[in-house]
N, C-alpha and C positions, 0 to 999 in steps of 0.2 A: 671517844668516837667523834670523827669529824662531823660537820653538819651534813655533807653530802652523803656520807655512809649512813647517817641517821635517817635521812629522807628515803634513800633506797631500800633500808630495811623495813620501811613501812608500806612502800608501794614498788613493786617490781618494775624494772626499767624496760618496758616493752617486752615483745615476745621474742626478741633476738638474744635475750640473755636468760639465765637461770638464777637470777638475784633472789634471794629469800625474801619473803614479804607477800603483799597482795599482788597478784598478777594482773596484767592488762593485755587486752588483745589488740591494742592500737599502736601506731608508730610511736616511738620515743620522741617525746617533746611536742606531740601534736602536730597539726597542720593549720595553716591559716586558710580560711575559706571565704568565699564571696558572700555567703549566707550561712546561718546556723543550720546545722543538719542534725536532726534527731530521728529516732525510728519512725515517728508519726509523719514528719515532713518527707522523709525518704520515701515512705510508702505512697506518697502522694505524687511521686514521679512515675509516670506510666511504665517506663522501662524497669524500674525496681519492682514495682508491683507485678508486672508480668513475669520476670524472671523468677522471683520468690514463688509466685503462684504455680508456675509451670513445674519447678522442682518439687514443691511440696505435694501438688496433686498427682503427678506422675509417680513419685515413689509411694504415696499412700494408696494408689490404685494397684500396685503390684502384689500378687498373692505371695504370702510368706509360706515357706514349706521347710519341714524338718526332714533330715534323712539320717539314717543309723548305718554306721560303717560295719559291714559284715565281714566274715572270714574271707581272706583273699582280696579284700579291698573293695568289694561290691557294695553299692549303696541301695538301701531299701527304705522307701518313703514311710515315715512314722505319722500317724494321725491322731494319736491319743496322748501326746505328751502334754503335761500340765502347762508348761510354759508356752508351748504353741497354742494352746486353748486361750490363755490369758491375751497373747498378743495378737490374735486374730479374732477375738470376740469382745472382750471388754477389759481393756488394760487398767482401768480405774473406774471409780463410781460416776464420774462425769462424762466419760467420752466413749465413743465406739472406736473400733481399731483404725477406721479412716481418719476420724478427727484426731486420734492420738499421733498418728504418723504425719499428718499435716502440721500439727503443732510442732512436733519434733523437727521437721524440715524447715518450717518457718524460722524457727529459733537458729537452727544449724546454718541455714543458707544466708540469713541476714547478719547474724552475729558471730558465725563461726564456732558457736558452742551451744549445745543443748544439755539440759539438766533435767534428770528425773529422780525423785526420791524413791529408793527401793524398800518396800515393806515385804518382809518374810515371815514365814511360820517358824516355830522353834526348830523345825527340822531342816530349814534352809531353803524352802520352796518360796519362790516369789509369788506373792499374791496381789501386788498392786504396784503400778509405776505412776507416780504423781508428778506431772510436769511443772516445772519452776520456770518462770520467765527469765531470761538470760540477764537483763539489766538488774535483776534483784538478787543475783548470786555473785559472790566474791569468791575468787579462788586463792587460797593462801598456802605458800610453801615455807616450811620451817628450815632451820639451819642444817638438818640431817636428811632432808629430802621427802618428808611427809608431807602429804596434801590433805587440807581440809577445806570444807565449803562453809560459807556463811550465807544463810538466806535471810534477806531483810523484808519485812512486811510491815509497813508503818514503822513504829518505833520498836518493834520486836525483832530480835536477832536469834536465829536458830543455828547452832553449829552442827555440821553433819559430817560424819567421817567418810572417808574415801570408799570404803566397801558398802556404804549405804547410799551412794549416789551414782547413777548411770550417767557419765559425762562423755558425750560425743564431741569430738573437736576436729576442725580442719587441720591441715598441716600447720606445724607450730614448733615450740620449744619442748614439746612433750607434756606440758602442764597446762597451757592455755592456748586455745586455737586462735589464729588470726581472723580478725573481724572484717569482712567485706565492707560492712557499713563504715568502719573506721578508716580503712585504706582507700576507700572510694569517696571519702568526704568531700575532697577538693572538687572532684568531677560532678558530684551531686549537687554541691553549692553553686557551681556555674549554671547548671540546668535550672535550679530553683531561681536564681537571680534573672536568668533569661525569660522565665515564665512570669515573673513578677513584673518585669519591665513591660511586657505585652499586655498583661492584665491591666497595669496602670494606664496605658494608652487606650486599651478597649473601653475601660470605664470612663475615659475622657472622650468617648465617641470618636477614637482614633484621630484626635486633634493634636497637633504638635505645638510645644512651647515656641515662642518666637518674639520678635521685636517689631514694634510699629515705628516707623521712621518718618519724621516730618521735617520739612526744610526750614524750619525757623525755631527760635527759642521760645519755649513756653513758660509760663508762670505756674506756680505751684497748684493753684485751684484748676487751672486748664489741664495739667497732667492728670489730676484725679479724675476729672470729668471724662477725659478721653479714655483713661484706663478702665473706668466703670462702663463706658458706652460700648467699648470694643473687647472686653475681657472674654466674651463668648467666642471670639476667633480661636482661642486656644484651650477653652474649657467649656464644660456644661453641655447641654443637649440642644441649644437653640441654633438651627441651621438656617435661620432667616438671612436674606441677602443683606450685606453690609456694604455701604457706600463710604469709600475713604476719600476725604476732601483735602484740598490745598496741598497736593502732591504727596499726600501720606502713602506709604507703601509698607507691606508686610513681609517680613522674611523669617522662615522657621529657623531655630537654631538647635533643635534636638533632632536626633535621628530617628527615623522610622524603622519598623522591623526589616523592611528590605534593605535599608542602608546597613544595618548591623548584621545582615545575612543570618537572620533568625532561623530560617529553614535549614540552612547548612549547619548551623550550630546545633541544632536539635538532632539532625542526622548523625553527627559526629559524636555528641554525647550519648545517643542511644547505643551506638556501637561500643563507645568507650566504657559506659557502665556496664554493658552486657558482658564485656571481658571479665570483669571483677567476679561475676558469678559464673564464668565458664559456660555461657549459654550462647549459642549461634543467634545473631540478631534476627535471622530469617525465621526463626521459631517464635518470635514474639511480634510477628506481623510486620517487620521492618522489610519492605520491599524496594528500598532504594537502590540496593546493590545485589548482584548475584553472589552466590556462595561458592567457595572453592571446593565444597565437599560434594559437588554433583548437583545436577539439576533436579533429580527425582526425590520425592519425599522419603523413599527408603533409605537412599544413601545419606540424607541428612539426618534421619532418625538413628541410623546406626552409628554414624559419627558421634552424634550427641550422646548415645549410650556409652560408647567406648571412652570418650574423653570427658563427657560431662556428668553423667548420672552414675556410671560404674564406680568411680572413686568414693562417692558419698555412700553408695550402697555397701560396698566392701567395709567401710568403717563401721557401719551399723551392724553387719553380720559379725564382724569381729567383736563389737561390743557386747552383742548378745551371747556369744561364746564365752568371753572372758569375765563378764560381770553379771550375767543373769542365770547362766546354766550352772547347776551344782558341780562341784570339782569331779565327781564320778561320771558326770554326763559330758564333759568338755572333750574327751578323746574320742567318744563314740557318736555324738550327735552334731550334725553340720547343719546350721540354718542358711537358707538360700532364698533370695527373692527371684521369683520366676519372671524373666523378662520375655517369655514366648509370645505372650499376647501383644507386647509392644513391638516386637521385632518381626512378627509373623508377616509373611508375604502375601500376595494375592492367592485366590483359591488355586489357580492354575499350577503356581509355583509349589504351594503346600503339597497338592496332591502328587506332583512329580516327585518331590522329596519323599513323601510317604512311600511311594512305589519303589523307589531305590532303596530305602531303609528296610522295607519288608522283603524284598528280593535278595538283599545281601545278608539277611539274617541278623541285622542290627536291631530291629523293633519288631514287635508283634503286631497283628492287626488291631487287636484291642487297645494297645498303647497309642496308635495312631488315632483310633476312634475317639479315645478320651480327649486328645488335643482338640478335637472338634466338638466336644461336648455331646458325643454319641454314647449310647449304652453299649456294654459289652456284647460281643456276638459269641454264641457257644462254639467252642473250638478255636476261638480267636487268640488264645494265649500261648499258642505253640509257635516257636521260631521256625521260619521257613527260609529256604534257600533255592534259587534257580539252578537246574542241572543242565543247562544247555552248554556250558563251556566244558570241554573235555580235553585230556592230554592229545597231543598230535599224534602220538603213535597208536592211539586207538581208533583213529578215523577210519572209515570204511575203504577209502582210497589207498591207504598205506597197508591195510591188511591183505589186500588183493595182490 
């Protein structure tokens, strides 16, 4: 076996291949960055924190519902399924359902992969979903295509079979999701470097380094004395008036934030990093430019739902179906995240839509009342339809 084949068999060559061995969600060969980027340093960038938080809190706030497929294809909402109770009440002994999905989306959005160990009863019922942090999990692919997971905690290593791990991944080679953190590392490094430069200037009372020019040759002791006397021109907090004698002048040699166009750099990096998370920058309080999705918040949220949130949620719904439901339930139970609360319009638009749905026989009165959090009304479960539209031949004018 050649040395390169030996190396590749130990570590998968990026997510663009299906090389057996340990898989990675980063670009092959890595990328040079202006500064080292880790999950902790990345989350100190306001854009990264805001994007991950928006995705995590939005998905965690969506109601999860189960529907059962009836004869003829009709869907009936199910309230008493054990897995639904687990996912909407207490998925494990540490977390509430909101905390659970926030953790899932934090790992998912930042690392491109989220992992949960599945604990089942002897009958196959899921009784616990324990989250594992993505950097502590290695994904291994063997020569025949079997996937196993290795969880590291200190010096301990635990091997977990595919059927005992709920693995959500972004688009990928089918084994390991692409990591936004890894692929955005260069953009994040530029942002961190820019912040570091401004912090350094701020800690120096916004004084720039420079040179003190004197029109004569100085001896060693004179240079040291002048350097000591005038060092606070470029460092420290002493803002006292300094007098430059004998034709001495001071010239700055470093660039200030305005010279390096720091604000423009921050704006560009905000938009650039937000693109990696598929989040419109206007939703993370970036008001430097208008959005092409429309000026109203409704249009912006609808666009974010269709292009940003929906792909994440559909993968989670598919994961629940394929990895958490028992085989006999997979054909008849459909998990759905309810986006109605997120996408609902103002009161006037909602009531107009309800009126149309009731008058056309699409929804009952009680179904519309439930959307508003109101109790059922007696007789409100009957479908109704307006009878004002009649065939032309039955009109009074034509019968005469």
